[in-house]
C-alpha positions as CSV (number, residue, x, y, z in Angstrom):
1,M,23.6,124.0,25.4
2,L,25.4,125.4,28.6
3,G,28.6,124.0,27.6
4,A,28.3,125.4,24.3
5,L,28.1,128.8,25.6
6,I,31.1,128.4,27.5
7,V,33.0,127.1,24.7
8,G,31.6,129.9,22.6
9,A,32.8,132.7,25.0
10,I,36.2,131.1,25.6
11,A,36.7,131.3,21.8
12,V,35.7,134.9,21.8
13,A,38.0,135.9,24.7
14,V,41.0,134.3,22.7
15,A,40.4,135.9,19.7
16,Y,40.1,139.6,21.5
17,F,43.2,138.8,23.2
18,A,44.9,137.8,20.2
19,L,43.6,140.6,18.4
20,F,44.6,143.3,20.8
21,T,47.9,141.8,21.6
22,R,49.1,142.0,17.7
23,R,47.8,145.6,17.6
24,E,49.7,146.5,20.9
25,Q,52.8,144.4,19.4
26,R,52.5,146.5,15.6
27,S,52.1,150.1,17.5
28,E,55.4,149.7,19.3
29,P,57.8,152.3,18.2
30,P,61.2,151.0,16.3
31,P,64.4,151.2,18.6
32,P,66.3,154.2,18.3
33,A,69.0,154.4,15.8
34,P,72.7,154.1,17.2
35,P,74.5,157.4,17.9
36,V,77.0,158.5,14.8
37,V,80.3,158.3,16.5
38,L,83.6,159.3,15.2
39,T,86.9,158.0,16.4
40,M,90.6,158.0,16.2
41,A,91.4,154.6,14.4
42,A,95.0,155.2,14.1
43,A,97.9,157.8,14.3
44,E,101.4,157.6,13.3
45,G,104.0,160.5,13.9
46,T,102.6,163.9,14.9
47,V,98.7,164.1,15.4
48,E,97.0,166.8,17.2
49,V,93.5,167.6,18.3
50,F,92.0,171.1,18.9
51,R,89.5,170.9,21.5
52,G,88.7,173.3,24.8
53,G,91.1,176.1,23.4
54,A,94.0,174.4,23.0
55,W,95.8,171.6,20.7
56,G,97.0,168.4,22.7
57,P,98.2,164.9,21.2
58,A,95.9,162.7,19.3
59,R,95.1,159.0,21.3
60,V,93.9,155.9,19.4
61,G,90.4,155.3,20.3
62,D,89.5,159.3,21.1
63,R,86.2,160.2,20.4
64,L,85.9,163.2,18.3
65,E,82.8,165.7,18.6
66,A,81.5,168.5,16.4
67,S,83.5,171.5,16.1
68,D,86.9,169.1,17.1
69,R,90.1,169.7,14.5
70,V,92.7,167.3,13.3
71,R,95.9,168.5,12.0
72,T,98.9,166.2,10.9
73,G,102.7,167.2,11.0
74,E,105.2,166.6,8.2
75,D,105.7,163.1,9.8
76,G,102.2,162.6,10.5
77,Q,98.7,160.4,9.3
78,A,95.9,159.5,10.9
79,T,92.9,157.6,10.4
80,L,89.4,158.2,11.3
81,R,86.5,155.8,11.4
82,L,83.0,156.6,11.5
83,S,80.4,153.9,13.6
84,D,79.8,152.1,10.1
85,G,82.8,151.6,9.7
86,S,84.0,154.0,7.2
87,L,87.2,155.5,6.9
88,V,88.7,159.1,6.5
89,R,92.9,159.0,6.0
90,L,94.2,162.3,6.8
91,E,98.0,162.7,4.8
92,A,100.7,164.1,6.4
93,A,100.6,168.4,6.9
94,T,96.7,168.4,6.8
95,E,94.4,169.9,8.8
96,T,90.6,169.4,9.2
97,Q,88.0,170.1,11.5
98,V,84.4,167.8,12.4
99,Q,81.5,170.1,11.4
100,T,78.7,167.8,12.0
101,L,77.7,164.0,13.0
102,S,74.4,162.9,12.4
103,R,72.3,159.9,10.9
104,A,71.4,162.0,8.1
105,L,74.7,163.9,7.6
106,S,78.6,163.4,8.3
107,R,80.1,166.7,7.5
108,I,83.8,167.7,8.0
109,R,85.9,170.7,6.6
110,L,89.2,169.9,4.8
111,G,91.1,173.3,5.5
112,G,94.4,172.2,3.6
113,G,96.2,168.9,2.7
114,G,95.1,166.1,1.3
115,M,92.7,163.1,2.7
116,Q,91.5,159.3,1.3
117,A,87.8,158.6,2.1
118,D,86.2,155.1,1.8
119,I,82.7,155.7,2.8
120,A,80.2,152.8,3.5
121,D,77.3,152.6,0.9
122,D,74.1,153.9,2.9
123,P,71.1,155.4,0.8
124,E,70.1,157.0,3.9
125,R,73.3,158.7,5.3
126,L,75.3,161.6,3.2
127,F,78.8,162.2,3.7
128,Q,80.2,165.3,2.6
129,V,83.8,167.2,2.6
130,D,83.8,171.1,2.4
131,L,86.1,172.5,0.4
132,D,86.4,176.1,1.2
133,D,84.2,178.5,3.2
134,E,82.3,179.3,0.2
135,G,79.8,176.6,-0.1
136,A,82.3,174.5,-2.3
137,A,81.8,170.9,-1.4
138,A,82.2,166.7,-2.5
139,R,79.1,164.4,-1.6
140,T,78.7,161.1,-1.6
141,R,76.1,158.2,-0.3
142,G,79.2,155.6,-0.9
143,A,82.2,156.0,-2.5
144,A,86.1,156.0,-2.2
145,F,87.4,159.7,-3.1
146,G,90.6,161.6,-2.7
147,V,90.6,165.2,-1.8
148,T,93.7,167.8,-1.8
149,A,93.1,171.6,-0.8
150,T,95.3,174.3,-0.1
151,S,95.3,177.8,1.5
152,K,94.6,179.6,-1.3
153,G,91.5,177.9,-2.3
154,N,92.5,175.6,-4.7
155,A,91.2,171.9,-4.3
156,A,90.7,168.8,-6.6
157,V,88.5,165.8,-6.0
158,A,88.9,162.0,-7.5
159,A,86.7,159.3,-7.3
160,T,88.4,155.8,-7.3
161,R,84.8,154.0,-6.5
162,G,81.5,155.2,-6.5
163,E,80.1,158.2,-7.6
164,V,81.1,161.7,-6.1
165,A,79.2,165.0,-6.5
166,V,81.4,168.2,-6.6
167,S,79.3,171.7,-6.6
168,A,80.5,175.2,-6.4
169,R,79.3,178.5,-7.5
170,G,76.0,177.1,-8.3
171,R,77.6,174.1,-10.6
172,E,77.6,170.5,-9.8
173,V,79.5,167.7,-11.3
174,V,79.1,163.9,-10.7
175,L,82.6,161.8,-10.9
176,R,82.5,158.1,-11.3
177,S,85.3,155.6,-10.6
178,G,88.6,156.7,-12.1
179,Q,87.4,160.7,-12.8
180,F,88.5,163.5,-11.4
181,T,87.7,167.4,-11.1
182,R,89.4,170.6,-9.9
183,V,87.9,173.6,-8.1
184,A,89.9,177.1,-8.4
185,P,88.9,180.2,-6.1
186,G,86.0,181.6,-7.2
187,A,85.0,179.3,-9.9
188,P,82.9,176.4,-10.4
189,P,84.2,173.0,-10.7
190,T,85.9,171.7,-13.9
191,D,84.5,169.1,-16.1
192,A,84.7,165.4,-14.8
193,A,87.7,164.1,-16.7
194,P,89.7,160.8,-16.5
195,L,92.1,160.8,-14.4
196,P,96.1,161.0,-16.4
197,A,97.3,157.4,-16.9
198,S,100.3,158.3,-15.0
199,L,101.4,161.3,-12.3
200,L,103.3,164.0,-14.1
201,L,106.6,165.1,-12.1
202,K,109.0,167.5,-13.6
203,V,111.9,168.7,-11.8
204,A,114.6,171.1,-12.5
205,W,117.9,170.7,-10.2
206,P,120.4,173.0,-9.1
207,G,124.1,173.2,-10.3
208,G,123.3,172.4,-14.2
209,E,125.0,169.8,-16.1
210,K,127.7,169.5,-13.8
211,G,125.9,169.9,-10.5
212,L,128.2,172.2,-9.0
213,V,126.8,175.3,-6.8
214,R,128.4,177.7,-5.1
215,A,126.2,178.3,-2.0
216,T,124.9,176.4,0.6
217,S,121.6,176.8,-0.8
218,A,119.8,176.5,-4.0
219,V,116.3,176.3,-5.7
220,V,114.3,173.2,-6.5
221,A,111.4,173.8,-9.3
222,G,109.5,172.0,-11.4
223,Q,105.9,171.0,-12.4
224,T,103.5,168.4,-11.5
225,D,99.5,167.4,-12.3
226,P,97.3,170.3,-10.8
227,G,95.6,169.3,-7.2
228,S,99.1,167.3,-6.7
229,R,101.3,167.9,-3.7
230,I,104.8,168.2,-3.4
231,V,107.6,167.1,-0.9
232,V,110.8,168.5,-1.4
233,Q,113.4,167.2,1.2
234,G,110.6,165.7,3.6
235,R,108.7,169.3,3.2
236,H,105.4,170.2,1.6
237,V,105.9,173.3,-0.7
238,A,103.3,175.0,-2.3
239,V,101.7,173.8,-5.8
240,D,100.1,176.5,-7.5
241,S,96.7,176.2,-9.8
242,E,98.8,175.1,-12.9
243,G,100.8,172.7,-11.0
244,R,104.2,174.6,-10.6
245,Y,106.3,174.5,-7.4
246,R,109.4,176.1,-6.1
247,A,111.2,175.5,-3.1
248,E,114.9,176.6,-1.5
249,V,116.7,173.6,0.2
250,T,119.5,173.6,2.2
251,L,122.9,171.9,1.3
252,R,125.6,171.0,2.8
253,E,129.9,171.4,1.7
254,G,130.4,168.7,-0.7
255,A,128.2,166.1,-2.4
256,N,124.4,166.1,-1.7
257,R,121.5,164.4,-2.8
258,V,117.9,166.1,-3.0
259,T,115.0,163.8,-3.4
260,V,111.3,165.2,-4.7
261,R,108.3,163.2,-3.8
262,A,104.6,163.7,-5.5
263,R,101.1,162.6,-4.4
264,D,98.3,163.1,-6.7
265,V,94.5,163.6,-5.4
266,A,94.2,159.8,-6.1
267,G,96.8,158.8,-3.7
268,R,99.0,157.8,-6.6
269,Q,103.2,158.7,-5.7
270,R,106.2,159.4,-7.6
271,E,109.5,160.1,-6.5
272,E,112.6,161.8,-8.4
273,R,116.3,161.6,-6.7
274,S,118.7,164.2,-7.8
275,P,122.3,163.2,-9.4
276,P,124.8,164.1,-7.0
277,I,124.9,168.4,-6.4
278,T,128.2,169.6,-5.3
279,V,128.8,172.2,-2.8
280,D,132.0,174.3,-2.9
281,T,132.1,177.5,-1.0
282,K,135.7,177.5,-0.6
283,T,137.5,177.2,-4.0
284,D,138.3,180.3,-5.4
285,F,137.4,180.3,-8.8
286,K,138.2,184.2,-9.8
287,V,140.5,184.2,-12.8
288,Q,143.9,185.1,-11.7
289,V,146.1,187.9,-14.1
290,P,149.4,186.5,-14.7
291,R,152.0,188.8,-13.6
292,W,154.9,189.4,-16.3
293,K,158.1,189.8,-15.2
């Protein structure tokens, strides 16, 4: 009898211990989520970071914080990496600012230039690119997409993987892979449309058919797809909302070649090189009236 009571007491104690141990284990809080970190993964050419009231050279491995700004020169490009492996590639002549870094939202502002983002799929995190100071933005929870923006408020967004929502002035459009939209100053985004099959690049070269100019400067003008970026002789030039551009180039005496490169919002590129352009500022082309004896 006594032995049975002892065995029963032991069984009750074991069950009690097991029950409350399980409850204690279940009540343990989950480990905290790791912080969201943005770092400078790569930098080529001129890349600078603004913090503490001054611009300084960017260094690979630097951690970027909210309010930090990054800019690339005409010869520069940079890659930013989020802690989940997402990448943001900044093209040449681009400026951006880190706005928010949190588990729920990672947000940057594109002040001008172009970027390509490859954002890891995460239904609990939103990645956002602000296109202007009036609420226009591109958002995704996982996609690959490109963005261009100008200082005058023109912007374009193209998706190459996944879905990207673009909103401005009370309207939102959803881009799927292979689609793009444009946002003009003060206007909502245009309807989502397929990316053109090829990148448009038209150039009117100086000098006409003979390629002869009389001065050491000349104008190169043409047209590309709206939202694309143009580089003339290594320098980015303004492109208006219709895709038109115009740039003055410096030439040397004698034969010259001029190069124009276009890059669209999806990252596709095209290049055109001029035929020989000859500068002759020394020959006197005035008609000489003959003197009769």
